[in-house]
VMD Tcl script that draws the C-alpha trace (Angstrom):
set ca {
  {-59.60 61.06 30.48}
  {-57.93 58.54 28.16}
  {-60.87 58.73 25.74}
  {-60.52 62.52 25.77}
  {-56.83 62.26 24.92}
  {-57.44 59.81 22.08}
  {-60.21 61.97 20.61}
  {-57.87 64.97 20.48}
  {-55.02 63.03 18.95}
  {-57.25 61.55 16.24}
  {-58.93 64.77 15.07}
  {-58.32 64.86 11.28}
  {-59.18 68.56 10.95}
  {-55.76 69.65 12.18}
  {-52.92 70.06 9.73}
  {-49.64 68.21 10.10}
  {-46.97 69.82 12.26}
  {-43.24 69.58 11.49}
  {-41.35 66.85 13.28}
  {-38.86 67.45 16.04}
  {-41.00 69.55 18.37}
  {-39.92 70.10 21.96}
  {-43.55 69.88 23.07}
  {-47.05 69.86 21.57}
  {-50.32 71.19 22.93}
  {-53.97 71.51 21.97}
  {-56.85 73.82 22.85}
  {-60.48 72.81 22.35}
  {-63.81 74.38 23.18}
  {-62.81 78.04 22.85}
  {-65.93 79.87 24.02}
  {-64.33 83.29 23.51}
  {-61.14 84.84 22.21}
  {-61.24 88.59 22.88}
  {-58.46 90.74 21.43}
  {-57.58 94.42 21.63}
  {-54.93 95.95 19.35}
  {-52.92 98.90 20.68}
  {-49.72 100.93 20.39}
  {-46.97 100.55 22.97}
  {-43.53 101.95 23.68}
  {-40.98 99.18 22.97}
  {-38.37 100.94 25.10}
  {-40.65 100.88 28.12}
  {-41.52 97.24 27.44}
  {-37.81 96.30 27.53}
  {-38.38 93.63 24.91}
  {-35.58 91.12 24.23}
  {-36.07 89.79 20.69}
  {-34.50 86.77 19.00}
  {-31.46 87.49 16.85}
  {-32.39 89.16 13.58}
  {-35.93 90.15 14.62}
  {-37.40 93.62 14.92}
  {-40.77 95.11 15.82}
  {-42.84 96.81 13.13}
  {-43.29 100.46 14.10}
  {-46.54 102.39 13.90}
  {-45.18 104.82 11.31}
  {-44.48 101.90 8.97}
  {-47.92 100.37 9.38}
  {-49.64 103.74 8.95}
  {-48.90 103.80 5.21}
  {-51.57 101.12 4.72}
  {-53.92 102.29 7.49}
  {-55.46 105.77 7.06}
  {-57.05 105.71 10.53}
  {-53.69 104.95 12.15}
  {-52.02 107.61 10.02}
  {-54.52 110.17 11.31}
  {-53.93 109.05 14.89}
  {-50.18 109.55 14.50}
  {-50.65 113.03 13.10}
  {-52.41 113.91 16.35}
  {-49.91 111.96 18.45}
  {-46.56 112.16 16.61}
  {-44.60 110.78 19.58}
  {-46.30 107.43 19.05}
  {-44.86 107.08 15.52}
  {-41.97 105.11 17.03}
  {-44.30 102.87 19.03}
  {-44.93 99.23 18.13}
  {-48.19 97.48 17.26}
  {-49.42 95.00 19.85}
  {-52.44 92.82 20.44}
  {-53.64 91.57 23.82}
  {-55.90 88.52 23.70}
  {-57.76 86.74 26.50}
  {-59.33 83.32 25.93}
  {-61.80 81.00 27.62}
  {-60.79 77.38 26.87}
  {-62.71 74.25 27.82}
  {-59.87 71.76 27.31}
  {-56.08 72.16 27.27}
  {-53.82 69.23 26.44}
  {-50.01 69.19 26.68}
  {-47.98 66.31 25.25}
  {-51.11 64.10 25.09}
  {-51.92 64.68 28.76}
  {-55.08 66.58 29.68}
  {-53.95 69.56 31.75}
  {-57.40 71.06 32.07}
  {-60.88 69.82 31.08}
  {-63.38 70.96 33.71}
  {-64.80 74.49 33.88}
  {-63.52 77.02 31.32}
  {-59.94 78.08 31.86}
  {-58.76 81.63 31.02}
  {-55.49 82.27 29.20}
  {-53.96 85.45 27.83}
  {-51.21 86.30 25.40}
  {-49.53 89.49 24.19}
  {-48.16 89.58 20.64}
  {-46.55 92.34 18.59}
  {-46.17 92.82 14.85}
  {-42.62 91.85 13.90}
  {-40.38 90.46 11.19}
  {-37.22 88.40 11.13}
  {-35.50 85.37 9.59}
  {-37.84 82.52 8.79}
  {-36.96 79.09 10.17}
  {-37.35 76.13 7.82}
  {-39.96 74.55 10.12}
  {-42.23 77.60 10.24}
  {-45.64 77.23 8.59}
  {-48.11 79.89 7.46}
  {-47.56 83.56 8.22}
  {-44.88 84.58 10.72}
  {-45.94 88.19 11.29}
  {-46.07 88.32 15.10}
  {-43.77 87.74 18.04}
  {-44.92 86.71 21.53}
  {-44.09 89.24 24.25}
  {-46.03 87.70 27.13}
  {-48.39 84.90 28.12}
  {-50.41 84.41 31.28}
  {-52.36 81.63 32.96}
  {-54.42 81.68 36.17}
  {-52.51 81.50 39.42}
  {-54.51 78.43 40.48}
  {-53.65 76.50 37.29}
  {-52.68 72.88 37.81}
  {-49.76 71.17 36.05}
  {-47.60 74.28 35.86}
  {-44.58 72.29 34.73}
  {-46.52 70.99 31.71}
  {-47.66 74.51 30.79}
  {-44.10 75.82 31.04}
  {-42.88 72.92 28.91}
  {-45.10 73.99 26.00}
  {-44.94 77.75 26.73}
  {-41.60 78.76 28.31}
  {-42.85 82.35 28.66}
  {-45.83 81.36 30.84}
  {-46.52 83.42 33.96}
  {-49.21 82.66 36.53}
  {-51.29 85.63 37.64}
  {-54.73 86.75 38.78}
  {-56.62 86.20 35.51}
  {-60.35 85.84 34.89}
  {-62.67 85.77 31.88}
  {-66.29 84.83 32.26}
  {-69.68 85.42 30.70}
  {-71.76 87.44 33.16}
  {-74.88 87.14 30.99}
  {-75.63 86.09 27.40}
  {-73.31 87.88 24.97}
  {-71.56 89.77 27.78}
  {-68.03 88.94 28.92}
  {-65.94 90.43 31.71}
  {-62.18 90.03 31.92}
  {-59.48 90.91 34.40}
  {-55.72 90.54 34.02}
  {-53.64 91.60 37.04}
  {-49.99 92.22 36.20}
  {-47.16 93.67 38.30}
  {-47.94 97.37 38.55}
  {-51.17 97.43 36.55}
  {-54.48 95.65 36.03}
  {-56.35 95.43 32.73}
  {-60.12 94.99 32.83}
  {-62.87 95.11 30.22}
  {-66.54 94.43 29.59}
  {-67.27 93.09 26.12}
  {-70.64 92.80 24.42}
  {-70.86 90.60 21.35}
  {-73.67 90.98 18.84}
  {-74.83 90.10 15.35}
  {-74.73 86.86 13.46}
  {-71.89 84.39 13.75}
  {-69.74 84.31 10.63}
  {-67.30 81.55 9.83}
  {-63.84 82.30 8.51}
  {-63.32 82.41 4.74}
  {-59.73 81.26 5.09}
  {-58.71 77.80 3.97}
  {-58.64 75.17 6.72}
  {-56.65 73.88 8.38}
  {-54.87 77.17 8.94}
  {-51.25 77.65 9.96}
  {-49.24 80.39 11.64}
  {-45.83 80.61 13.32}
  {-44.96 82.84 16.28}
  {-41.41 83.30 17.62}
  {-41.05 84.06 21.33}
  {-39.06 86.73 23.13}
  {-37.42 87.22 26.51}
  {-36.98 83.95 28.34}
  {-38.40 82.14 25.30}
  {-36.27 83.90 22.68}
  {-34.74 80.61 21.55}
  {-38.12 79.11 20.60}
  {-41.06 79.50 18.25}
  {-44.51 77.92 18.03}
  {-46.26 76.57 14.95}
  {-50.06 76.51 15.17}
  {-52.53 74.60 13.05}
  {-56.18 75.42 13.65}
  {-59.75 75.30 12.37}
  {-63.27 76.45 13.24}
  {-62.91 80.20 13.86}
  {-66.26 81.98 14.12}
  {-66.36 85.79 14.19}
  {-68.87 88.10 15.87}
  {-69.13 91.86 16.15}
  {-68.15 93.17 19.58}
  {-67.87 96.37 21.54}
  {-65.45 96.59 24.44}
  {-64.98 99.01 27.30}
  {-61.30 98.62 28.24}
  {-59.52 100.10 31.23}
  {-56.12 99.80 32.85}
  {-55.28 100.96 36.35}
  {-51.85 101.47 37.83}
  {-48.75 102.25 35.80}
  {-47.57 100.08 32.93}
  {-47.55 99.30 29.23}
  {-51.30 98.78 28.84}
  {-52.24 101.77 30.96}
  {-50.09 103.97 28.70}
  {-51.47 102.34 25.55}
  {-55.12 102.90 26.48}
  {-54.39 106.50 27.52}
  {-53.29 107.64 24.03}
  {-55.86 110.27 22.94}
  {-58.14 108.92 20.21}
  {-56.68 105.42 20.11}
  {-60.01 103.71 20.85}
  {-61.42 105.04 17.55}
  {-58.68 103.17 15.67}
  {-58.41 99.95 17.66}
  {-61.62 98.07 18.33}
  {-62.41 94.78 20.04}
  {-62.19 91.53 18.07}
  {-64.28 88.53 19.17}
  {-63.88 84.95 17.96}
  {-65.17 81.63 19.24}
  {-65.52 77.97 18.39}
  {-62.01 77.22 17.23}
  {-59.49 74.56 18.17}
  {-55.73 74.57 17.72}
  {-52.77 72.24 17.89}
  {-49.29 73.70 18.30}
  {-45.71 72.55 18.43}
  {-42.83 74.28 20.19}
  {-39.54 74.34 18.26}
  {-36.02 75.65 18.77}
  {-34.97 78.61 16.60}
  {-31.44 77.25 16.53}
  {-29.96 73.80 17.26}
  {-29.40 73.24 21.03}
}
mol new
graphics top color blue
foreach p $ca { graphics top sphere $p radius 0.5 }
foreach p [lrange $ca 0 end-1] q [lrange $ca 1 end] { graphics top cylinder $p $q radius 0.2 }
display resetview
């Protein structure tokens, strides 16, 4: 395990993070990152944002997205909805503060982000175009205190993502009141990212984590085409999002693999 920790710490492909982080973490061996954009009702989500932040509404984003503009013409009530993305990952190794939290069979994780804008902290790096609304880890995850130290929004739920056969992935995310499931088929050639590496992005948190933000540095993203059959049962944000007529023709499934990231958790304001 010590050799594993040293190998992560020495990887020169990561960019440098700002000093003064509350915690740092790394992900390696990402076999799949599967994301699904959607519209959601921010009032129903009861989102608590950091001071000065706001969600970008669908009607604002539609000016640069003809497909979204057409969807809103058919569903005008959703003009005041926000733009979200739900991502589920399969990670081979997860390290928090130089301690290996997980390094055996692939571990699923999930996060829910929304398009947002607000004041930029001096320690932010790269784009800061999203805010974290939720994050989930499997209920049988070990070292919960370490996970919560690097992700104060972490919740532990029934979560699974696995490859049932080559190029086919099945996911399940059970939340209070609703369960999201999907079958994803990836296809085509793998294409590396054209973006400069290492990359950077910054993501403020909300709710219980509204006083924090994360800075990510990353490399190695590989993209593949994918088709996803998404469903949500019960009653909740994602069930409502997937039930909007015609939304699946606007929001497809994104599939990435192969990347690694290092992140630091920072305070938005002095303690």
